[in-house]
N, C-alpha and C positions, 0 to 999 in steps of 0.2 A: 590204124597211124602205127607207125615202130614206136615205145618211150625208153629214153634214154637212161644209162646207165643211173644218174642221178634223180630222175625219177622211180626209177624202178627201190636201189635205197630209199627213198622217200616211206613209199608202197610199204617194204618190210615192217620200218618202225611205226608205223598207221598200225598196220595189222599187230605189232607186236604187242602197240598198247588197245589193244582193243581185245586182244587175247588173256592180256594181264587182269585187265579190266572183269573182262564177264565171266571169266573164271572163278572172284572173288564171289561169284553169284548163282545159288546153289538150282536154282529153275529160274528160264528164262521163259516169256509165255509173247508171244504174241496174238493181237488179237484184230483178226481183218473182218474184211464184205466185199464180195464183190460187186455194190453198190453202193451208193449213199444213201443215206438219212433210212441208215434200216435201227436205232439205233447203237451203231456200235461206241463210241466213245464214252454211250452211260451204263456201260455194259464193262467196260474197261475202269469207269472210276470207280464205279461199287464193288468189282472184283477185285480190286486192288486193294481196297478199304477194307471191305470182307473179312480177308485173308490176316490187312493187322490190327482185326476186332480180336483176334480168334490168334495174335501175338504173333503171327511171324512179322521180321522185319520187311518190310519191302517196298517198292519202286512205281514209279509211270513214270514214263516216257513216251510223249506225247511227239507222236513219229510220221504226224500230219501238221506237214510243209506249210502248205499251200490252205491249208484249212487249223490252226491249233485250237480246240476246244477246251482243252482239261482245266486252263488257269479260269477259266470262264463258270465252270464245273465246280469248280473250290476255292471262289473267289480273291486268288491269286495275281497284285494288281503290279508288285516289287518286283525290281530285276535284281541274279543269283547273282553272290559273291565269284567275281572271277580275281584269281593271284595267282602269279609264277605259269601261266597258261595252263592252271587247273580249272575248270568249274565247276560250280560248289550247288550242289542244287537245293533248291528251297524246302523246307521240310514244314507239313500240315499235317496237323492230326498225326505226329508222327509217322507220316510217309515222305518218302523223297522227291520230290517231284521237278522233271525240266521240261520244259516248254521254249519255242523260236515265241512266242504269242508275247512270253516275259523280256525278250529279246529285244524284238522292235516297234514303235508306236500302235495305237491298236487301230489305227482305220489305217494302215497304209497296209498294204498290196505285197503278196510277194510273188513279184512275178518272176521266179528265177527258169534257168533249163536245168533237165536231167542234174547235170553234175554238182550244179551250185547245190539242190537239195542233197544230193547225198553225201559231200564234204561235207555240210551241215549233220545228218545222221552219223557221218566216218566219227566228227567230236565231239555227239552224244553219246555215242560208244564208249570213244576210245578216254575222253581228256576230259568227261563227269566225273568226280570223288564221287563215287557209286557206294566203296566203303566193301561192306562182305552183309548181305543179306539172303534174306528165305527164296525173295517172289521179285522179279521184275519185269512188270508189265506193259507192253508198246501197241499205244494204240495208232494200230497204221493209219492209208488215209484208202479207200476205198480202188476199187478195182485191179490189175495187177501189175505196175506200173515200176518204173525205177527205182520208189522208196521197196516194193517189195521187194524187189533181189534183194535191197542196201542191207533192210532189215537179215532176212531169212538167212543172208552168206556170211553178214560180216557178225551177227549178235549168237548164230546156231545155238536156235529155239530147242524146248525139247517137250512145247505144246503150243500148236494152233489153236483157236479159238474162232470157227469161221461166223458170223450175227447171220441170219438167217429172217425173215418172217414169214406169214404160214402161206402167205400171196405169191403164186405161180413164175411172178415178173420175178421174182428175188429169189426163188431158190434156185430159179435157170442162171442168175447169174454164182448165188453159193455154188456150183456146180464147178463154175469154175474155179473158183480161190479155193473148194476144195482141193482141185488137181494140182494146180501149183503148188500148193503144201505138202503132195505128192513127189511130188517133180522137185519142189524143193527137197528130200530127204527127212522133215519132221519128222521127229518117232513116233506123236503122238499128238492128233489131230482129230479133233468136235465141233460139233454143232448144239448152237443157242437159240432157238425160235425168243425170239424177242417179240412184245406185242400178239400174243401171243391171245386176246379176248380181251372182252371190256368186260369188268362189272359193275351193273350198277349200284351206286354209293347209297340210292335212294330207295332197292326194291331187291340189290340181290340177284336180281338177274343176268344171265351172263348174255353176251351179244359176240359171236366171232366177225368181228369188219373185214381180216382179212382173211379168212377160211381159218379151219383149225388138222394140224395134225403135223405138215407139211414138213417140217423139220425132220421130226420123230424118223420119215419117210424116206427122205434126204440122204439118211444119214444110215441107215440101213442099206440101203440102194448103192452108199457109193463105197459100204464097209469102214464108217468113222464110228465115231461114239458119237452118243445123243448126250447130252452133258441136260437138258431142263427147256422149261420150260417158261417166260417170263410175262408175265400180265402187263395190258395196257393200266399204264395209274396216274391218271392226275397228281398227286402229291409229287410224285417224280421230277415231273416237267416244273413243275412251278417249285421243288426243292434247291432244282442243277440251276436254277433262273440268277436262283438266290446265296448259289454259289454252296450248296452244302448235298451230298453224299447224302441217298435217302438212307444204306442202310447205317449209318452214323446215327443221320437224326431221328428214323421211326423206326426202329430195325423188325420190331413183332406188326408189319402191312404186310399185308401178301408179298406183295414184288421183296420185300426187303429178306420174307422164310423164302425165295422158291432162288435167293443171292444167296445165303445159306447152303440150302441144300446143293447146291450146284460148287460149290467151295470145296461142299465134302468129299462131292464127289470129284476134283479134281486135286486132291488129297488122296484121293484114293488109289489114281491112275498112279500117282507117283513113292505108292503108299508109307505117305509123312504118317 
């Protein structure tokens, strides 16, 4: 369908706002996966807060429009301030946060078609007062749909993090996510293996519930970075339910140490 001159002018205005906003941010990271249930939001939240704990100015953008869970993991219930057509993200423990979950009632489903979801993400990129940040982490929905296209085209990320588990089914879908990141010409692409073994808190025995080493093999096969494996950790789930990132609350646990190692590798990629 052909668009009018007025629509073209509006698109140019939106694109300019997004470009101006995004170019104040040093590094833009998208976190996504080929399938749901692999811990993508847990990874996004703890990476953002881990970067903040080492002195980086950081924001997190919850781009999962139909399933926005970032505020739940942070205990954020209030609405962001909106003034003069600008949206001011909430600040939580020094990190700037924006999510649709703080703009609609908690029990209201978001039954929107693709263009509506993309329009919201345009606003999150162009109308949110992010300011100057070292890192903006975007938690994307699973799959390879409209929201992924919008974020990779408009946000212009310089790093894509694909979250997988060692399980073969997850690895198959992560392959699609890696190929999409390549197609969108994101300059740095890496894989994180989540749920990489469970260490019994009583005896210390490790159980590989979903297999072992699949993420590293996938990264080698596809020619992308493998930047770390995260063990299953019960406290991570418990703290997330209470709105607390484990990397902040318990920095010396095995999963927090793994997150810290991953953050070090991200900084190496960027030579920060």
